C-alpha positions as CSV (number, residue, x, y, z in Angstrom):
1,M,-1.9,21.1,19.6
2,K,-4.7,19.5,18.4
3,L,-3.2,20.1,15.3
4,L,-0.1,18.3,15.6
5,A,-1.4,15.4,17.2
6,I,-3.5,14.6,13.9
7,L,0.0,15.6,12.0
8,F,1.5,13.2,14.4
9,L,-0.5,9.9,13.8
10,C,-0.6,10.1,10.1
11,S,1.0,7.4,8.1
12,R,2.5,7.6,4.4
13,L,1.7,6.4,0.8
14,L,4.7,4.1,-0.4
15,T,6.7,6.7,-3.4
16,S,6.6,3.8,-6.1
17,F,3.7,2.6,-7.8
18,T,5.2,-1.0,-9.2
19,Q,4.4,-3.7,-7.6
20,E,6.8,-3.9,-5.1
21,D,5.3,-1.1,-3.1
22,Q,2.4,-1.8,-3.4
23,P,1.4,-3.1,-0.2
24,Q,2.2,-6.6,-0.4
25,E,0.2,-10.0,2.3
26,I,2.6,-11.7,3.6
27,D,2.9,-15.0,5.4
28,C,2.8,-14.4,9.1
29,N,5.8,-17.1,9.7
30,D,8.1,-15.0,7.4
31,E,11.2,-14.4,9.8
32,D,11.4,-10.5,8.5
33,V,7.7,-10.6,10.3
34,F,8.5,-12.1,13.3
35,K,11.8,-9.8,13.9
36,A,9.5,-7.0,13.2
37,V,6.9,-7.5,15.4
38,D,10.2,-8.5,18.2
39,A,11.2,-4.6,17.4
40,A,7.6,-3.3,18.5
41,L,6.9,-5.3,21.7
42,K,9.9,-4.6,22.8
43,K,9.2,-1.2,21.6
44,H,6.0,-1.5,23.9
45,N,7.5,-2.6,27.2
46,D,10.4,-0.3,27.0
47,G,7.4,1.7,27.7
48,S,6.4,0.3,31.0
49,K,7.9,1.3,33.6
50,S,6.0,-0.8,36.1
51,G,4.0,-4.1,36.1
52,N,5.0,-7.2,33.9
53,Q,6.1,-7.3,30.4
54,F,3.8,-8.2,27.5
55,V,4.8,-11.5,25.4
56,L,2.9,-11.6,22.3
57,Y,0.2,-14.3,21.8
58,R,-0.6,-14.2,18.4
59,I,0.4,-12.3,14.5
60,T,-3.3,-11.6,12.5
61,E,-2.2,-9.1,9.6
62,V,0.8,-7.8,8.1
63,T,0.9,-6.3,5.0
64,K,4.3,-5.0,3.8
65,T,5.2,-2.1,1.6
66,G,8.2,-1.2,-0.5
67,D,11.9,-2.6,-2.0
68,Q,14.0,0.5,-1.2
69,E,12.1,1.3,2.4
70,I,10.7,-1.4,3.2
71,F,8.0,-1.4,5.8
72,Y,5.7,-4.2,7.4
73,S,1.9,-2.7,9.0
74,V,1.5,-5.4,11.4
75,K,-1.5,-6.1,13.8
76,Y,-0.8,-8.4,16.7
77,E,-2.2,-10.0,20.1
78,I,-0.3,-9.8,23.0
79,K,-0.9,-11.5,26.7
80,E,0.6,-10.3,29.7
81,G,3.5,-12.4,31.5
82,D,5.4,-13.1,33.9
83,C,8.8,-11.0,33.7
84,P,8.7,-7.1,35.1
85,V,9.7,-5.2,33.6
86,Q,12.6,-4.2,35.8
87,S,13.9,-7.9,35.9
88,G,17.0,-6.9,32.5
89,K,14.4,-10.5,30.9
90,T,12.9,-10.4,26.8
91,W,9.9,-11.0,26.4
92,Q,10.6,-14.1,24.9
93,D,12.4,-15.7,28.2
94,C,8.6,-15.0,29.9
95,D,5.7,-17.0,31.1
96,Y,1.7,-16.4,30.5
97,K,0.5,-15.4,33.5
98,E,-3.2,-17.2,34.6
99,A,-5.4,-16.3,32.2
100,E,-7.8,-14.5,35.0
101,Q,-5.9,-12.8,36.4
102,A,-3.1,-11.2,32.9
103,A,-4.2,-7.8,31.0
104,T,-4.3,-8.6,26.9
105,G,-3.8,-6.4,23.9
106,A,-3.7,-6.2,20.6
107,C,-1.8,-3.3,18.6
108,M,-1.2,-2.1,15.1
109,A,2.6,-1.0,14.4
110,T,4.4,-0.1,11.3
111,I,8.3,-0.8,11.5
112,E,10.1,0.0,8.8
113,K,13.6,-2.4,7.8
114,I,17.1,0.2,8.3
115,P,19.8,-1.3,6.2
116,N,22.6,-2.8,8.3
117,V,20.1,-1.0,11.9
118,E,17.5,-3.4,11.8
119,F,14.0,-2.5,12.8
120,S,12.9,0.6,14.2
121,V,9.4,1.5,15.2
122,A,8.0,4.2,13.4
123,T,4.0,3.8,15.1
124,Q,1.8,2.0,16.4
125,T,-1.3,1.7,19.3
126,C,-2.1,-0.4,21.6
127,N,-5.3,-0.8,22.9
128,I,-4.4,-3.3,26.3
129,T,-7.5,-4.7,28.6
130,S,-6.2,-5.2,31.8
131,A,-7.8,-8.2,34.0
132,K,-10.5,-6.8,36.3
133,G,-10.0,-2.7,34.4
134,P,-10.8,-0.7,30.9
135,V,-9.3,-0.3,27.7
136,V,-5.9,2.0,27.9
137,T,-4.3,2.7,25.0
138,S,-0.8,3.4,24.3
139,Q,1.2,4.8,20.8
140,Y,3.7,5.6,20.1
141,D,5.2,7.7,17.7
142,C,8.3,8.3,15.9
143,Y,8.8,12.4,15.5
144,G,10.7,12.9,13.1
145,C,10.6,9.4,11.1
146,L,8.6,9.7,7.5
147,H,5.2,7.9,7.8
148,P,2.7,6.3,5.9
149,I,-0.3,8.0,5.4
150,R,-3.4,5.6,3.9
151,T,-5.5,8.1,3.2
152,V,-5.2,11.6,2.7
153,P,-5.6,13.9,5.4
154,P,-7.4,17.0,5.1
155,D,-4.4,18.9,6.8
156,F,-3.0,18.2,2.6
157,D,-5.8,20.1,1.7
158,P,-3.8,23.5,1.4
159,V,-0.8,20.8,-0.6
160,L,-3.4,19.7,-3.7
161,R,-4.9,22.9,-4.3
162,H,-1.6,25.5,-4.2
163,G,0.0,22.0,-6.6
164,I,-2.9,22.9,-9.1
165,E,-3.6,26.1,-8.9
166,H,0.1,25.8,-9.6
167,F,-0.4,23.7,-12.6
168,N,-3.0,26.2,-14.2
169,N,-1.7,28.6,-13.9
170,H,2.3,27.9,-15.1
171,T,1.5,25.5,-17.9
172,G,0.2,26.2,-21.3
173,H,-2.8,24.4,-22.0
174,S,-5.9,26.3,-22.8
175,H,-8.5,24.5,-19.9
176,L,-8.2,24.4,-16.7
177,F,-7.6,20.7,-14.8
178,A,-9.3,19.3,-12.0
179,L,-7.8,16.4,-9.3
180,K,-8.4,13.4,-10.2
181,E,-6.8,10.6,-7.5
182,V,-4.1,11.2,-5.0
183,K,-1.8,7.2,-6.1
184,R,0.4,8.0,-3.1
185,A,2.3,11.0,-1.0
186,Q,4.2,11.2,2.4
187,R,5.5,13.3,5.3
188,Q,8.0,14.6,7.2
189,V,7.9,16.5,11.1
190,V,10.7,18.9,10.6
191,S,10.1,22.1,12.4
192,G,7.9,22.2,10.1
193,W,6.6,19.3,7.8
194,N,8.4,18.7,4.3
195,Y,5.0,17.2,1.8
196,E,5.6,15.1,-0.9
197,V,2.7,13.7,-3.3
198,T,2.1,13.2,-6.3
199,Y,-1.5,12.9,-7.7
200,L,-3.7,12.3,-11.2
201,I,-5.4,15.9,-13.1
202,Q,-8.0,15.2,-15.1
203,Q,-8.8,18.2,-18.1
204,T,-11.8,19.4,-17.3
205,S,-14.6,21.7,-19.4
206,C,-13.6,24.9,-18.5
207,S,-11.5,26.7,-21.3
208,K,-8.3,29.0,-19.0
209,E,-10.9,32.0,-21.7
210,N,-13.1,31.7,-19.8
211,F,-12.8,30.7,-16.3
212,K,-9.8,31.7,-14.5
213,F,-10.3,29.7,-11.5
214,L,-12.5,26.0,-11.2
215,T,-15.7,25.9,-10.5
216,R,-18.0,23.7,-9.7
217,H,-18.5,24.0,-12.8
218,C,-15.9,22.9,-14.3
219,K,-16.5,18.7,-15.5
220,A,-13.4,16.4,-16.5
221,L,-13.8,15.5,-20.0
222,A,-13.8,11.4,-20.6
223,N,-11.6,11.8,-22.8
224,G,-9.0,15.2,-21.8
225,V,-5.8,14.9,-20.9
226,T,-4.7,13.2,-17.8
227,D,-1.0,14.4,-16.3
228,E,0.5,13.2,-12.9
229,C,1.6,15.5,-11.3
230,T,5.0,15.3,-8.1
231,D,5.0,18.2,-5.7
232,L,7.3,18.6,-2.7
233,A,6.7,21.4,-0.5
234,Y,7.8,22.4,3.0
235,V,5.2,24.2,5.7
236,D,6.5,25.6,8.0
237,P,5.6,26.1,12.0
238,Q,2.6,28.8,10.7
239,L,1.2,26.7,8.5
240,R,2.4,28.4,5.2
241,I,4.0,26.9,2.0
242,A,7.8,28.1,2.3
243,S,9.0,26.7,-0.9
244,F,7.5,24.1,-3.4
245,S,8.5,22.2,-6.9
246,Q,6.5,20.3,-8.9
247,K,6.9,18.3,-11.9
248,C,4.1,16.9,-14.3
249,Q,3.9,14.2,-17.0
250,I,1.1,13.7,-19.4
251,L,-0.7,9.7,-18.8
252,S,-3.7,9.8,-21.7
253,G,-5.9,12.6,-23.4
254,E,-5.3,12.7,-27.3
255,D,-2.1,14.0,-27.3
256,F,-0.7,11.9,-24.8
257,T,2.6,11.1,-27.4
258,M,3.5,14.0,-27.5
259,G,6.8,14.1,-25.7
260,C,8.6,10.8,-27.1
261,P,6.1,9.8,-30.3
262,G,6.7,5.6,-30.5
263,C,8.0,5.4,-27.0
264,P,5.8,3.1,-24.2
265,I,3.9,5.7,-21.9
266,E,2.7,5.1,-18.5
267,I,-0.7,4.4,-17.8
268,P,-3.1,4.5,-15.7
269,A,-4.1,1.3,-13.8
270,N,-7.6,1.7,-14.3
271,S,-7.2,2.7,-17.8
272,P,-10.5,2.0,-19.9
273,N,-8.2,1.3,-23.0
274,L,-6.8,-1.9,-20.3
275,K,-10.3,-3.8,-20.6
276,D,-9.3,-5.9,-24.5
277,A,-6.1,-6.1,-23.6
278,L,-6.9,-8.0,-19.8
279,T,-9.3,-10.0,-20.8
280,H,-7.4,-11.1,-23.4
281,S,-4.4,-11.8,-21.0
282,I,-6.5,-13.6,-18.3
283,T,-8.0,-15.6,-21.4
284,N,-4.6,-16.6,-22.6
285,L,-3.4,-17.5,-19.7
286,N,-6.3,-20.0,-18.5
287,A,-5.8,-21.9,-21.3
288,E,-2.5,-22.4,-21.1
289,N,-2.7,-23.5,-17.5
290,N,-3.7,-26.3,-16.1
291,A,-4.8,-26.1,-12.6
292,T,-8.2,-27.7,-11.8
293,F,-9.7,-23.4,-11.3
294,Y,-10.3,-20.6,-13.4
295,F,-7.9,-17.8,-12.9
296,K,-9.2,-13.7,-12.4
297,I,-7.2,-10.6,-12.4
298,D,-7.2,-8.9,-9.0
299,I,-4.6,-6.6,-8.6
300,V,-3.6,-4.4,-11.7
301,H,-0.6,-2.7,-10.4
302,R,1.3,-1.2,-13.9
303,A,0.8,-0.3,-17.5
304,T,2.3,1.2,-20.5
305,S,1.0,1.7,-24.1
306,Q,3.8,1.9,-27.1
307,V,1.7,3.1,-30.4
308,V,3.5,1.4,-32.9
309,A,1.2,-0.2,-36.2
310,G,-1.3,-0.2,-33.8
311,M,-1.2,-0.3,-29.8
312,K,1.0,-2.5,-27.9
313,Y,0.9,-2.9,-23.5
314,F,2.4,-3.9,-21.0
315,I,1.3,-5.1,-18.1
316,E,1.5,-6.7,-14.9
317,F,-0.7,-8.3,-13.0
318,T,-1.2,-10.3,-9.8
319,A,-4.1,-12.8,-11.0
320,R,-5.7,-15.0,-7.8
321,E,-7.3,-19.1,-7.7
322,T,-11.2,-18.4,-8.4
323,T,-13.9,-20.6,-6.9
324,C,-14.9,-22.1,-10.3
325,S,-13.1,-25.1,-11.4
326,K,-13.0,-25.7,-15.0
327,E,-15.0,-28.5,-15.2
328,S,-18.3,-26.9,-14.1
329,N,-17.4,-24.0,-16.3
330,K,-16.5,-23.9,-19.7
331,E,-15.7,-20.7,-19.3
332,L,-14.2,-17.8,-16.9
333,T,-17.6,-15.6,-15.5
334,E,-17.8,-12.7,-13.7
335,S,-19.9,-13.9,-11.1
336,C,-16.3,-16.7,-10.0
337,E,-15.3,-15.1,-7.4
338,I,-11.7,-15.3,-6.7
339,N,-10.7,-17.6,-3.7
340,K,-8.2,-15.4,-0.6
341,H,-6.8,-18.8,0.4
342,G,-5.6,-19.9,-3.4
343,E,-2.7,-19.7,-5.2
344,M,-1.3,-16.2,-6.4
345,L,0.2,-15.9,-9.5
346,R,2.1,-12.8,-9.8
347,C,2.0,-12.2,-14.4
348,T,3.6,-9.7,-17.6
349,A,1.2,-9.7,-20.4
350,D,2.7,-8.3,-23.7
351,V,-0.2,-7.4,-25.5
352,Y,-0.6,-6.8,-29.4
353,V,-3.7,-4.7,-30.6
354,V,-5.0,-3.3,-34.2
355,P,-8.2,-2.0,-33.9
356,W,-9.0,-1.8,-37.7
357,E,-7.8,-5.7,-38.3
358,N,-9.8,-7.4,-35.3
359,K,-6.9,-8.5,-34.1
360,I,-5.1,-9.5,-30.5
361,E,-2.6,-11.1,-29.6
362,S,-1.1,-11.7,-26.2
363,T,2.0,-14.2,-24.6
364,V,1.7,-13.5,-20.6
365,K,3.9,-15.3,-18.2
366,C,3.7,-16.2,-14.9
367,Q,5.4,-16.8,-11.1
368,S,4.1,-18.1,-8.3
369,P,5.7,-16.9,-5.3
370,G,4.9,-20.6,-3.7
371,K,3.2,-19.6,-0.1
372,K,1.1,-21.0,1.9
373,P,-2.6,-19.4,2.2
374,L,-2.6,-17.4,4.8
375,R,-3.1,-17.4,8.2
376,P,-3.0,-16.3,12.0
377,C,0.6,-17.1,13.1
378,M,0.2,-18.3,17.2
379,Y,3.0,-18.5,19.2
380,K,3.6,-20.2,22.9
381,A,4.9,-17.8,26.1
382,R,9.3,-19.0,26.2
383,P,9.4,-20.6,22.6
384,R,13.1,-20.8,22.9
385,E,15.4,-18.5,23.1
386,A,16.0,-15.0,22.7
387,G,16.0,-14.7,18.7
388,A,13.0,-18.2,18.8
389,E,11.3,-17.7,15.5
390,P,7.6,-17.4,14.8
391,T,5.3,-20.7,15.1
392,S,2.4,-21.7,12.6
393,E,-1.0,-22.1,14.5
394,N,-0.8,-25.8,13.3
395,M,2.0,-26.6,15.4
396,A,0.8,-24.5,18.4
397,S,-0.5,-25.8,21.7
């Protein structure tokens, strides 16, 4: 039972490496955010058989993941209202109880936006503090749903270990490979568990001729081949891997162009080969941008490399405004810190590098999401009729 509880509590990483599938912090005044929180709060209130409904106080944090499958991860605060749970009213129709008599709560929820089905609450945990009592935790889990996994739990180890052993035993590489990084994963509770996990493995110093299995002596080679693998596994209720499939592709290393010489190849966003290309791209952006402050690359979302007469890189990244003004600083330096409340740009860069000619050229295109700096969204009790819209903090009393 304890193992089942751990499994049900875990959440899922997204199944793509594009910007759209990376967690994006978004403005809590977004209409869909309000609808997602509305669904979560109603789910919480519906779980109570007595007492009063809780009313939304404010949303403190929101991230959005996915493109086809959209998930909202939200943190929000609630206060006890004056409407009994059996009154038939929605929380929008309620007012707050007197502060000294009202319970308060802090909730974290994951809500999926399903086309034509509105919003479905996948997981939710609320810590409720009564007016004169201890904290009580309530939890909701949607069994059978796909859950985002932010970190890989211990029970994933057998699946990963099986995947790496399968790769080492069924590929023609001369050396053994070891786990480098888990990029994304998902799990579904069925009669057992369905797993999908994507990860990077890197060539080690251990040749198959001398080593049958990975040992602590097997060290990753800095210039070795890196492969990306996606494994599908079904683990039955007896915790046995009952079915398994694997698909891998070479990302980097001396033979990374084997599949299609001259074709664009996906490379890791943290690849050291991108350093000069990124430096040139942000320098180019700052030179062409008339902003008062320098911009700095915050996140690299995706990158490809292509062998031409030299090397061509295509990079997608997010740049954020820093605290360094162009008036006071001659150039962008490492000491320039990102201003989290400053402007954000979504950019793409085409970079052409010819190392033997010391030549590098870049074309950078950026677009501003046009969002205001993020802040908690405050809500009045009974803001409007059912279906009310959020109110920004500076407009709330």
